[in-house]
C-alpha positions as CSV (number, residue, x, y, z in Angstrom):
1,X,-0.2,0.0,0.1
2,X,1.4,3.5,-0.6
3,X,0.4,6.9,1.2
4,X,-1.5,8.0,-2.2
5,X,-3.6,5.2,-1.7
6,X,-4.6,5.7,1.8
7,X,-4.9,9.3,1.9
8,X,-7.2,9.3,-1.5
9,X,-10.1,10.6,-0.1
10,X,-8.2,13.6,1.7
11,X,-6.4,14.5,-1.2
12,X,-9.9,14.8,-3.0
13,X,-10.7,16.8,-0.1
14,X,-8.0,19.6,-0.7
15,X,-9.3,19.8,-4.4
16,X,-12.2,22.0,-3.2
17,X,-9.7,24.3,-2.8
18,X,-6.2,23.6,-4.4
19,X,-5.1,25.3,-8.0
20,X,-6.3,22.4,-10.6
21,X,-2.7,22.1,-11.8
22,X,-1.5,20.4,-8.8
23,X,-0.7,16.4,-8.8
24,X,-1.8,14.2,-6.0
25,X,1.6,13.7,-5.6
26,X,1.9,17.3,-4.9
27,X,-0.9,17.6,-2.5
28,X,0.3,14.1,-0.4
29,X,4.0,15.8,-0.2
30,X,2.5,19.1,1.2
31,X,0.4,16.8,3.9
32,X,3.3,14.2,4.5
33,X,6.2,16.7,4.8
34,X,4.0,18.4,7.5
35,X,5.9,18.1,10.9
36,X,4.2,18.6,14.2
37,X,5.8,18.5,17.6
38,X,3.8,17.6,20.6
39,X,4.9,18.6,24.2
40,X,3.4,17.3,27.2
41,X,4.8,17.1,30.7
42,X,4.7,14.5,33.7
43,X,1.6,16.5,35.8
44,X,-0.5,16.9,32.5
45,X,-0.1,13.2,31.3
46,X,-0.5,12.0,34.8
47,X,-4.3,12.3,33.9
48,X,-6.6,10.4,31.4
49,X,-7.5,13.6,30.0
50,X,-4.1,14.9,29.2
51,X,-2.9,11.3,27.4
52,X,-6.7,11.4,25.7
53,X,-6.1,14.5,24.4
54,X,-2.5,13.4,23.0
55,X,-3.1,10.0,22.0
56,X,-6.2,11.4,19.7
57,X,-3.9,14.4,18.6
58,X,-1.6,12.1,17.3
59,X,-4.1,9.9,15.7
60,X,-5.5,12.6,14.0
61,X,-2.4,13.9,12.7
62,X,-0.7,10.8,11.7
63,X,-4.4,10.0,9.4
64,X,-3.2,12.8,7.5
65,X,-0.1,11.2,6.9
66,X,1.9,13.8,8.8
67,X,5.3,13.3,10.7
68,X,4.4,13.6,14.7
69,X,7.5,14.2,16.8
70,X,7.0,13.6,20.7
71,X,8.7,15.5,23.7
72,X,7.4,13.4,26.2
73,X,8.2,11.4,29.7
74,X,7.8,8.0,30.3
75,X,4.4,7.2,31.9
76,X,2.3,4.2,31.8
77,X,-0.7,4.1,30.8
78,X,-4.0,4.9,32.4
79,X,-6.7,3.5,30.8
80,X,-7.8,2.2,27.1
81,X,-6.2,3.8,24.4
82,X,-7.5,1.8,21.3
83,X,-6.1,1.4,18.7
84,X,-2.7,1.1,20.0
85,X,-2.0,-0.8,23.7
86,X,0.5,-1.1,25.9
87,X,2.2,-0.3,29.5
88,X,4.4,2.8,28.7
89,X,1.9,5.8,26.8
90,X,5.5,6.7,24.6
91,X,6.4,3.3,23.4
92,X,2.7,3.0,22.3
93,X,2.6,6.0,20.4
94,X,6.0,5.5,18.8
95,X,4.8,1.9,17.9
96,X,2.3,3.6,15.9
97,X,4.8,5.0,13.5
98,X,3.1,3.9,10.2
99,X,0.8,1.8,11.6
100,X,-1.8,4.0,10.7
101,X,-0.5,5.6,7.3
102,X,2.9,4.7,5.2
103,X,5.5,7.1,5.9
104,X,3.5,8.8,8.8
105,X,5.9,8.7,11.0
106,X,5.4,8.7,15.2
107,X,9.2,9.5,17.0
108,X,10.3,10.6,20.3
109,X,12.6,13.3,19.1
110,X,13.7,15.5,21.7
111,X,15.9,17.7,18.8
112,X,13.0,18.1,16.3
113,X,13.1,21.3,14.1
114,X,8.9,21.2,13.4
115,X,6.5,23.3,11.6
116,X,4.0,23.5,14.5
117,X,3.7,22.7,18.1
118,X,1.3,21.3,20.0
119,X,1.7,21.7,24.2
120,X,-1.0,19.5,26.2
121,X,-2.4,21.4,28.4
122,X,-0.3,24.3,30.8
123,X,3.3,22.5,29.3
124,X,6.1,24.4,29.6
125,X,7.8,24.9,25.6
126,X,11.1,25.9,25.3
127,X,10.7,25.9,21.3
128,X,10.3,29.0,20.4
129,X,10.1,27.7,16.4
130,X,7.0,27.8,14.0
131,X,3.8,27.9,14.9
132,X,2.5,26.8,18.7
133,X,-0.6,26.7,20.1
134,X,-2.1,25.2,23.6
135,X,-4.5,22.0,24.0
136,X,-6.6,22.5,27.2
137,X,-10.4,22.7,28.3
138,X,-12.6,21.0,30.7
139,X,-14.5,17.5,30.6
140,X,-17.0,18.7,27.7
141,X,-15.2,21.8,26.4
142,X,-12.1,21.9,24.5
143,X,-9.8,25.1,23.6
144,X,-6.8,26.0,21.3
145,X,-5.2,29.2,22.1
146,X,-1.6,30.5,21.1
147,X,1.2,29.5,23.8
148,X,1.7,32.8,25.7
149,X,-2.0,32.5,27.0
150,X,-2.1,31.2,30.6
151,X,-4.3,27.8,31.1
152,X,-4.8,24.8,33.4
153,X,-3.0,21.7,33.3
154,X,-5.2,18.7,32.3
155,X,-6.9,17.5,35.1
156,X,-10.5,16.5,34.1
157,X,-12.7,13.0,34.4
158,X,-14.4,13.3,31.1
159,X,-12.8,12.4,27.7
160,X,-14.5,14.7,25.4
161,X,-13.2,18.2,26.3
162,X,-9.6,16.9,25.7
163,X,-11.1,15.4,22.2
164,X,-12.6,18.4,21.3
165,X,-9.3,20.2,21.3
166,X,-7.6,17.7,20.0
167,X,-9.5,18.0,17.0
168,X,-9.2,21.8,17.2
169,X,-5.3,20.9,17.0
170,X,-5.5,18.9,13.6
171,X,-7.9,21.0,11.8
172,X,-4.9,24.0,12.6
173,X,-2.2,21.0,11.1
174,X,-4.3,20.5,8.1
175,X,-4.6,24.1,7.4
176,X,-1.0,24.8,7.7
177,X,-0.4,21.9,5.0
178,X,-2.9,23.5,2.5
179,X,-1.3,27.1,3.4
180,X,1.7,25.6,1.7
181,X,-0.7,24.8,-1.9
182,X,-1.2,27.2,-4.2
183,X,-5.3,27.8,-3.8
184,X,-7.3,27.5,-7.2
185,X,-9.3,31.3,-5.6
186,X,-7.0,33.4,-3.4
187,X,-10.7,34.4,-1.7
188,X,-10.7,31.0,-0.1
189,X,-7.6,31.6,2.1
190,X,-9.6,33.0,4.6
191,X,-11.2,29.5,5.7
192,X,-7.3,28.5,6.1
193,X,-5.8,31.4,8.5
194,X,-4.0,30.6,11.9
195,X,-5.9,31.0,14.6
196,X,-5.1,32.0,17.5
197,X,-8.1,31.0,19.8
198,X,-11.1,29.0,19.0
199,X,-13.0,26.6,21.4
200,X,-16.0,24.6,21.3
201,X,-18.6,22.8,23.9
202,X,-20.9,20.0,24.2
203,X,-22.5,21.4,27.1
204,X,-21.4,20.0,30.7
205,X,-23.3,17.1,32.1
206,X,-23.1,14.8,35.0
207,X,-21.9,11.2,35.1
208,X,-23.2,9.2,38.0
209,X,-19.8,7.7,40.3
210,X,-21.4,4.5,39.1
211,X,-21.2,4.7,35.4
212,X,-23.4,4.6,33.3
213,X,-25.0,1.6,31.4
214,X,-26.4,2.4,27.9
215,X,-28.0,-0.6,27.5
216,X,-28.8,-2.4,23.8
217,X,-27.6,0.0,21.0
218,X,-27.8,-0.9,17.6
219,X,-25.4,0.6,15.2
220,X,-25.8,1.1,11.5
221,X,-21.9,1.4,9.4
222,X,-18.7,0.2,11.0
223,X,-17.6,3.5,8.7
224,X,-15.4,6.6,10.1
225,X,-18.2,8.2,12.0
226,X,-19.2,5.1,13.6
227,X,-15.7,4.3,14.6
228,X,-15.0,7.6,16.0
229,X,-18.5,7.6,18.4
230,X,-17.1,4.1,19.7
231,X,-13.8,5.2,19.9
232,X,-14.9,8.3,21.7
233,X,-16.9,5.7,23.8
234,X,-14.2,3.7,24.8
235,X,-12.3,6.5,26.8
236,X,-14.9,6.4,29.2
237,X,-14.0,3.8,31.7
238,X,-17.1,3.6,33.4
239,X,-19.5,3.1,30.1
240,X,-21.3,0.5,29.2
241,X,-23.4,-0.9,26.8
242,X,-24.5,-4.1,24.5
243,X,-25.8,-4.1,21.1
244,X,-25.3,-4.9,17.1
245,X,-22.8,-3.3,14.6
246,X,-24.3,-3.4,10.8
247,X,-22.0,-3.3,7.9
248,X,-21.1,-5.9,5.0
249,X,-17.8,-3.8,3.8
250,X,-14.3,-4.9,4.1
251,X,-11.5,-2.4,5.0
252,X,-10.1,-0.9,2.1
253,X,-6.6,1.3,2.2
254,X,-8.6,4.7,1.6
255,X,-10.0,3.9,4.9
256,X,-7.2,4.4,6.5
257,X,-7.3,8.3,6.6
258,X,-10.2,8.5,9.0
259,X,-11.4,5.0,10.3
260,X,-10.5,5.9,14.2
261,X,-10.3,2.0,15.3
262,X,-8.3,0.9,12.2
263,X,-4.7,-0.1,11.9
264,X,-3.0,-0.6,8.2
265,X,-3.0,-4.5,9.0
266,X,-6.4,-4.5,9.1
267,X,-6.6,-3.7,5.3
268,X,-8.9,-6.6,3.9
269,X,-10.7,-7.9,7.3
270,X,-14.6,-6.9,7.9
271,X,-15.1,-3.9,9.3
272,X,-17.3,-5.1,11.9
273,X,-14.8,-7.7,12.7
274,X,-12.0,-4.8,13.4
275,X,-14.5,-2.6,15.5
276,X,-15.7,-5.2,17.6
277,X,-12.4,-6.6,18.4
278,X,-11.3,-3.2,19.1
279,X,-13.9,-1.7,21.9
280,X,-13.2,-4.1,24.7
281,X,-14.9,-5.2,27.2
282,X,-17.2,-2.6,28.3
283,X,-18.6,-2.0,24.7
284,X,-20.0,-5.8,23.6
285,X,-21.0,-5.3,19.9
286,X,-22.2,-8.4,17.8
287,X,-20.8,-8.3,14.2
288,X,-23.3,-8.6,11.7
289,X,-21.2,-8.9,8.5
290,X,-24.7,-7.4,6.4
291,X,-25.7,-4.3,4.7
292,X,-28.3,-3.1,6.9
293,X,-31.9,-3.3,4.9
294,X,-35.5,-3.3,6.3
295,X,-36.3,-6.0,4.0
296,X,-33.6,-8.3,4.6
297,X,-33.6,-7.8,8.3
298,X,-36.7,-9.1,10.4
299,X,-35.7,-9.3,13.9
300,X,-36.6,-6.4,16.8
301,X,-34.1,-3.5,16.6
302,X,-32.6,-2.1,19.9
303,X,-34.7,1.1,21.7
304,X,-31.4,2.9,20.6
305,X,-29.7,3.2,17.2
306,X,-26.9,4.9,16.1
307,X,-26.5,5.6,11.8
308,X,-23.2,6.7,10.6
309,X,-24.0,6.5,7.2
310,X,-23.6,8.9,4.7
311,X,-26.4,7.3,2.2
312,X,-29.7,9.1,2.8
313,X,-32.1,6.2,1.7
314,X,-29.8,3.9,4.3
315,X,-31.2,6.7,7.0
316,X,-34.5,6.8,5.7
317,X,-34.6,2.8,6.2
318,X,-33.2,3.2,9.7
319,X,-35.9,5.5,10.9
320,X,-38.6,4.0,9.1
321,X,-37.4,0.6,11.3
322,X,-36.4,2.1,14.9
323,X,-38.5,1.3,18.0
324,X,-37.5,4.6,19.5
325,X,-34.6,6.7,20.0
326,X,-31.9,7.4,17.0
327,X,-29.3,9.5,16.0
328,X,-27.9,10.5,12.4
329,X,-24.8,11.8,12.0
330,X,-23.0,12.2,8.1
331,X,-20.4,14.3,6.6
332,X,-20.7,16.4,3.4
333,X,-16.7,18.0,2.2
334,X,-16.0,20.1,5.4
335,X,-19.3,20.0,6.8
336,X,-21.1,18.2,10.0
337,X,-24.4,17.2,10.3
338,X,-25.6,15.4,13.6
339,X,-29.6,15.1,14.7
340,X,-31.0,12.9,17.3
341,X,-34.7,11.8,16.7
342,X,-37.2,10.5,19.4
343,X,-40.5,8.7,18.3
344,X,-42.1,12.6,19.1
345,X,-39.8,14.6,17.4
346,X,-39.1,15.5,13.3
347,X,-37.7,12.1,12.3
348,X,-34.5,12.3,9.8
349,X,-36.3,12.0,6.7
350,X,-37.6,15.4,7.7
351,X,-34.2,16.1,8.2
352,X,-33.1,14.8,4.7
353,X,-35.9,14.6,2.5
354,X,-34.4,14.3,-0.6
355,X,-31.6,11.4,-1.4
356,X,-28.4,12.7,-3.6
357,X,-27.9,10.4,-6.1
358,X,-25.6,12.9,-8.0
359,X,-23.3,12.4,-5.0
360,X,-19.7,12.0,-5.7
361,X,-18.1,8.6,-4.8
362,X,-15.4,8.2,-3.9
363,X,-16.7,11.1,-0.9
364,X,-13.8,13.4,0.1
365,X,-13.0,13.4,3.5
366,X,-10.3,14.2,6.2
367,X,-9.8,12.5,9.5
368,X,-11.0,15.6,12.2
369,X,-14.0,16.0,10.1
370,X,-15.3,12.1,10.4
371,X,-14.0,12.3,13.7
372,X,-16.8,15.5,14.9
373,X,-19.6,13.4,13.2
374,X,-18.8,10.7,15.8
375,X,-18.1,12.8,18.8
376,X,-21.0,14.4,18.2
377,X,-23.0,11.2,18.0
378,X,-21.3,9.6,20.9
379,X,-22.3,12.8,23.0
380,X,-25.9,12.8,22.1
381,X,-26.1,9.1,23.4
382,X,-24.7,10.0,26.2
383,X,-27.3,12.2,27.0
384,X,-30.2,9.9,25.8
385,X,-28.9,7.6,28.4
386,X,-28.9,10.1,31.1
387,X,-32.5,11.4,30.0
388,X,-30.9,14.7,29.3
389,X,-31.1,15.3,25.9
390,X,-30.8,18.4,24.3
391,X,-33.6,21.1,23.8
392,X,-35.6,20.9,20.7
393,X,-33.8,23.7,19.7
394,X,-30.5,21.6,19.4
395,X,-31.9,18.8,17.7
396,X,-29.7,19.4,14.5
397,X,-26.2,20.5,14.5
398,X,-24.8,21.4,11.7
399,X,-20.9,22.0,12.1
400,X,-18.1,23.4,10.0
401,X,-14.3,22.6,11.8
402,X,-12.4,24.9,9.1
403,X,-14.1,27.3,10.9
404,X,-15.5,26.2,14.1
405,X,-17.5,29.7,14.7
406,X,-19.4,28.4,12.0
407,X,-21.2,25.2,13.8
408,X,-24.9,25.8,14.7
409,X,-27.5,24.4,16.5
410,X,-31.5,24.2,14.9
411,X,-35.0,22.8,15.7
412,X,-36.5,20.5,13.0
């Protein structure tokens, strides 16, 4: 496998903006020649939130083909950071070098010369070269700010804020790689300007000390969005659920740019097999290697369903069959759509009333956009499990990660 094959969908997405005469090799080179230094100290990596922020950032960067350099202490891994494993966090991350994308290395390098630097929490930064940000936040909100701003160390218990801040960081790295390429329309430079600061919150909620059992959940698709949702849920040590995972597809090289639970060695394996094996014991999913189709599947469905497909008719099928609550997330280029539907609310067909038969195939994607879609769906599931769903005016989220200010909630 080559990086060109694996980054095919990301290269296709870049073509929304880059000059038409650029070759795939030139776009791929801009991504793969981007060097990112991730810096963290013992204090920040002694918390699950700090470790989650770092590992999520490394995975999102690597899935764009970038070179990641680590300046971190050797600390034990506190909890699951699937798809990597091991006792030492630094060793596990270094072991992911080229395990996601060919040529995307992860190295512990104290003498790096990076293009970009991300500091986890309030970690001291000695390196003054290139662009530099801090990633910080709380349980349910994440932030990115320039290095000179004073912030707190990561010490939160919930992993959503850390994953949000990592996604904000990955967005900045992508914009840097695109700024090095000529654009088709110079007016589009506004989308790729460096951010001095940005924040995002999913709204604070309280989880019970004894944890949360989400019960029986059916998941339609084992692709990027569902994998991102399950990736997020595995970061909660006290969340449990059981259910089924439906998908008839096998892992392809072009899936590696965004499938958060997948390694390069999984190419050729059924997606449901890969995902269910990586979810651990708290998320017990039965793999169903079949395409979900209301005409073929007659068994009762779970009272809660997650639908992570971009195909609109599949959303209609799932909504018609759903006995209870259903969440739908999808992406289109740089945009994310996420919604939840109870029986007494407007359905996914109301939100997506028309098919898009002229839609692009293959679909252009990048790691952090698919990740946002899955993370939003995971948060909706948690809120449903706690019986504190979003209000009606927040039933639908439309988010454009290139400019986080361009996110909005709405009623249906």
